[in-house]
N, C-alpha and C positions, 0 to 999 in steps of 0.2 A: 755466608751472608756477606752483601754486596753492599755499598754505601747506597745503592741507591731503591738495595729491598730494607733500608732500617725505617722505620717506622718514624716520621718526624714532628717533635714536639712545636707547637704554638706559644713562646713564650709570653705568660699575658701578666699581669698583676702583681700578682702571687712570687712571681721568680724574679721579681726586680732587685736588681747588683745593690742598692740600700740599703737591702732587708728589709722593711716598709709592708705592712701586710703580711710578711715570711708566714707569721702560725706559730706558734708554741709547739703545735705537732714535731716539726721541722729540729731535731739536736741541734746543739754549735758546731762548726769545724770542729773544734779543736775534742770536744767532748766525739765525735765520729771516728777522727785518728785514736783515741784513746780508744772505745773499743775495738777499732779493727787490733790495735797491739793484744788488751785482752784477752783479746780471740786465737789471736797465734802464740798467746804463753798458756793463755788455757791448754791447748794443744800441745802442746812442745814437752814431750819428757825434760827434757835441760833444756827451761828457755835460756835464749839469749840475752846476754849482761846488755851489750850495744841497743837492744829492744828493751828491757827494766830499766835503762840509762833516762830512754825519747820519754818513756814514762814518766818518770818521775820529774824530770824538765819542764812537762808540758801540764800535767794534772790540775785539775782543777782542785779544789781543798773538798768539795762534796762529794769528789770519786774516793775520796783516800781511804776510805773506810774496806770501799770493795776491792779495790788495791790489797791490800794487806791481809781481806777474806782470799783472796784468789794466792794472793802466797804464800799463806795457812798451808792453802789445800797443797799447793804445792810440795812441800814440807811435807807432808804429810802422805805423799805416795811413794815415798822410798824408804830405806830402812834405817837411813842416812841423810837426812838433810843435804843439802847447800849450804855452807858458813857465807858465803856467802847470798843467797836468798834469806837466810838467819837473820844476815845485818841489817838488810833493807828493809826486813818485818820491822825489828827493834826500832831502825832509823825513821823511820817512816811512821810509825802509831806511840812514837816516844812527841810527838807532837812539839809546839817550839819551843822552842831551850838553846844549850848550846849549840855552834856549828858541829855538824858531822864531819866525822873523822874519812877520809881516802880510808 
């Protein structure tokens, strides 16, 4: 497909840059980013620590339970769960409290 074959979309008021009238059906960009990473982690038998770090640096509070569940599912996939993933589960499920250790 060449650039001349691509359909063009007309920008209307619902696509305004300020987000006005954007509608509740379109997720926040940060949530879209987290969901992209969730999908990658879900498919990868050995998730990247860097990707998990990106999730943890960006994740909104309402998505933490889903993330913990994803990590628990990852830990159940093999005979020997990753210590890194187990620590992430522990840290993310602890809620507010003492500062996390590296």
